[in-house]
N, C-alpha and C positions, 0 to 999 in steps of 0.2 A: 592364181587359184581362185575358185569361186565356190561359195556355199550353195549347195544344190538342195539340201533338205535339212529340216530341223524337227526333231521329235523330242518327246519327253516321257518320263514315267514318274508317277506319284507313288512314293513308298510310305506305308503306314508301319512304323517301327515300334515294336513293343519292348519296353525295358525289362531286363532280367529282374531288377529290384527297383521298384518305385523309390524315388528319393525326395527329400525335403530340403529346400533352401530357405532363406530368411523370409521370402515373400510368396512362395508357392510350393505345391507338391506336384511332382511330375511322374507320370506313369507310361507315357507314350510320346512319340514325336513324329512329325511328318517331314520327310525330305523329298526333294524333287531332283531328278537326274535329267540333265539336258544332253542331247546327242546332236552334234553338228556334223553333217556329212559334206564332203567337198568333191569336186570333180576330179581330184587327183587320187581319190580313194582313201585319203587320210580322214580319220574321224576324231573329233574332239569331244571330251566329256566334262561336264561341270555339275556341281551339287549346290542346292539351296536348302538351308535349314531355317525356315522362318520361325520367329519367336516374338509373340506380340509385345512382350515387355522389352526385349533387347533390340530387335530389328524393326519393331513397329509394323510387322506384317502378320497377317493370318495366312493359313494355307490357301484359303480361297483367294486372297489378294495375289499371291504368287502365281497360282494357276491361271487366274484371269490375265495377269501380266504376260505370262508365257504365250497364251493363246492369241491375245489381242494386240500385243505390242512387240514382244521379243521376236516371235517367229516372223511376223511381217517385216520387221526391220532387218533381220539377219539374212533372209533369203535373197540370193543373188549378189551378196556383198563379197568383197575380198577380205578373208579372215585376218590378213596381216595388217589391216587398217583398224586395229583394235581400239586405239585411243579415240579415233573419230566415232566409232560405233558406240563405245561406252559413254562418250559425252552426249551423243544423241539420246541414248537410253536414260541417262541420268536426268535429263530434262523431263522425260515422260514418267520416270519412276523415282520421284524425289524421296519417297518414304519406303523404298523397297531395296534395302541394302543386300539382303541375301540373294535376291533375284539378280542384281548386278554382279555379285560375286560369282554366281553360277556361270553367267555368260563370260566373264573375265577368265575364269578357270578354263573353260572349254576352248576359248580362242588361244590362250597360251599353251594349252595342251597340243593344239594343232601346230603352233609355231615350233615347239620343242620336237614334236615328231618329224616335222619337215627338216629340222636341223639334225635329227637323229641323235639327240642327247636327252638325258633326264632333265626335267624342268628346272631343278635347282641349279644345274650347270648353265642353262640358258639365262637364268636370272643373275648369274655372277659366280656362284659356287664358292662358298667359304669353308664349309666343313662337310663331312660325309655321314655324320651321325649326331644325335642329340639325346640327352636323357629327358624323360618325361615324368612328371608327377602323376599320381593316380588319386582321384578325388573320392572322399567319403562325405556324403551328405549328412544332414542333421539326423542323428540316430541316438537312441539311449546309449549310455556309456558302455555297457557290456557288449552290445551289438557293434559299436564302433571299434572296440578292442579286438573282437573276433574278426571283423573285416580287415582291420589293420594287420593282424597276424597272418591272415590268408594272403594278403597282397605281398607282404614281406617274404613269405614262403615262395611266392611266385617269382621273386627276384626284384621287385620294386624297392627302391630305397629313398624315394621322395613321396611323402604323403601330403596331400592338400586337404585340410579339414574345413568343412563349411560350418558357419555359425551365424550368430546375429539374432537368434531367438531369445537366448537367455545368457547374460553375461556370466553369471556364476557357474552355470552348467558348462559353458565354453571353457572357462578357466580350469575347472575340475577335470574336464576331459583332456585338455592339452597337457596338464601336469601328469595325468595318469598315463597317457600315451608315451610321454618322454620317459617316465619311470620304467615302463615295460619295454620300450624300444629305444635305448639310449643313443644308438648310433645312426639312426635314420635322419634325413633332412625333413623338417616340418615347415609347411606353409599354412597360413590361415586366411580364409576368405570371409570377411564379415558381411558380405552381400548387402551392404547399405543398412545394416541393422542397428548400428550403434550411434549414439550421440558423441560429440567431442569429448565430453566428460567421461562417458563410459569407455571410450577408446583409450583415454589416458589411464584410467583405472585398470583396464585390461593389460596394457603395456607394463604397468608396475607389477601386476600380479604374476605375469608369466615371464618376467625378466630372465629367470634362470632356465626357462624351457628352451631358449635359443630358437626363436621363430625366425626363419630365413626371410620371409616376405609377409607383409600384412596388406591384403588386397581389399580395396574399396570398403573401408569400415563405415563410412558415412554416406548419406544419400547424395545422389547426383543432383546437379543444379545449384549446389552450394559449395563452390570451389574454396571459399574462405575456410570452410570447416576442414577440408582436407589440409589446407595450409596450416591451420591451427594445430592439427594433429601432428603434421610433419615437424613443426617447430617445437613440439612438446615431448616427443618420444624418441627412442633410439632405433626402433625397427624401421626398415625401408618401407615406404608407403607406395603402393601400386594403384594406379587408376584403372578401373575397368568400365563400369557403367557410365562414369563421368567422361569417358573418351570414346566418341563415336565418329570422329572426323579429324581431318588435318587441322581445322580451326580449333577444335578442342585441344589437340596436342600442343599447338602453338600457345594457346591461352594459358594452359596449365603450366607449360614450361616457362613461359615468359614471367609468370607471377610466382614461380618457384613453389608450387603447391605440392609437388610429388617428387619421388625419386625414380619411379619406374612406370612403364606403361604395359598394359595387356592388349595386344593387338589380336583381335579375332576377325578373321576375314569376312565372316558373315555380318559382323557388326559394322565394319568400316566400308564394305562394298567391294571387296575383292583384293587380289594381289597387287594390282597397280596402286590402288589407294593405300594399301598396307605399306608399300614401299615408301610412299610419301610421308605417312605417319612416322615410320621408322626413321626417315631422314631428319625430320624435325626432332625426334627424340635423340638421335645421335648428335645433332648439332648442339643440343642442350645438355649433353653428357648424361642422358638418362638411359639406363639399360632397358631392354625390352624382353617381354615374354610373348610367345605365340600361344594363344588359348583357343578354345573351341566352344561351340554349343553342342546340342545333341545331334551329332553328325555321323553319318555312316563313314566307312573307311575311305570313300572317294574324297569327301570333304577333309578328312584328317590328312590324307595324302597331300592335298594342296597346302595345308598348314605346315606340314613337314618340309616340303620343298621350299616354301617361303623361309622357314626358320633356318634351313641349311645354307641359305644364300647370303646372309648378312652377318657381319662380325659382332654387332652389338645386341643381336638376339641371343641372349645368354641362357634363356630358360624356355621350357616348353611345358604346356599342360594340354596334351593331345591324347586324351583317353576316352573321348565321347563314344567311339565305336565299340568299346568294350562293354557298354551298357545294354546293347541290343541283343534280343534273341534271334532276330532275323535279318541281320546285315547281309545283303546279297553280294558284297564284294569281299574278296580275300586275296592275299598275296601281293597287294600293292606295295607293301613295306614289311619289314621284319621287326618284331618287338621281342627282345630277349633281355632278361634281367634289367628291365626298366629303360633300355636303350632302343631308340627308333632308328632304323636305317631304311632307305628306299630300296626297291628291288632292282634299280639300275636299268630298267627298261626305259624306252623313250617317253617323254612327256610325264604324265602323272602315274605312269606304270600300268595303265590299262590298255590292252591291245585294241587296235582299231584305227 
């Protein structure tokens, strides 16, 4: 099989509700859709969601990479030689993880369609569904409670609350959420906003709230701070921004700084690299969550198939597509009562 044509589309996606996290306010996102055509008629699709803070790419960086590096390298190649192609691209795109992820997805989409199986089965196939959290950004208390109530009425039973701006407001908010909704699962993302001392104070104050996961409370680049937190509190500590590669996973695991990892395909550079990160995590007895950036349903579908393929991926935070007014994809998976299931079509679920 040979790649005969490569095209792309740039999507400017507007959020239904702009949201705030500890270090920025977000109202829109740019995604890129890669389309790889082959001489067999099989077409593969991939998604890139650049984020200057997380992936160190601007939209302009990714578009330049597609036009000047990715398309020239892909044309005329055998799509089943994905490892070789991705290695070549990684040398030319060292700071473009979502661009690599996009190519990786599209090549694997072709492979799964050729095998006539959904992608999660090609990757190994461990489960057929997974529960996802839904995220609430930094909002005033009453707005947070209203949004939480709306989500719970829609069937979601896992809420992920963003914080890191104000320790006292975060504590008050979580206590009130637990009081109002005693049976839901609660996760908290500090988004690098706390010091070690603040994290320890947070843990003490919300001890009775029963937080399932505490995600990245301290700044990346200071592994010892995560380790100090882990050694001082009872909540499981998950690395997100501190973990962007296999080397990061190995270093954090080796030094016993964390309990869990958040694998975002856009952040680590795709499914192949995500599998390597997950293998390190599993070897170190660390559980994994598959997360996302502001991704349309195609990107979320890739995260879902990855999550379904591995036993120690216990958690999912795959809700990015729900934030957009104009997501062009639908039907790639089913979301009901907080449970995600693929549509069981071949590959990522998109015909082509």
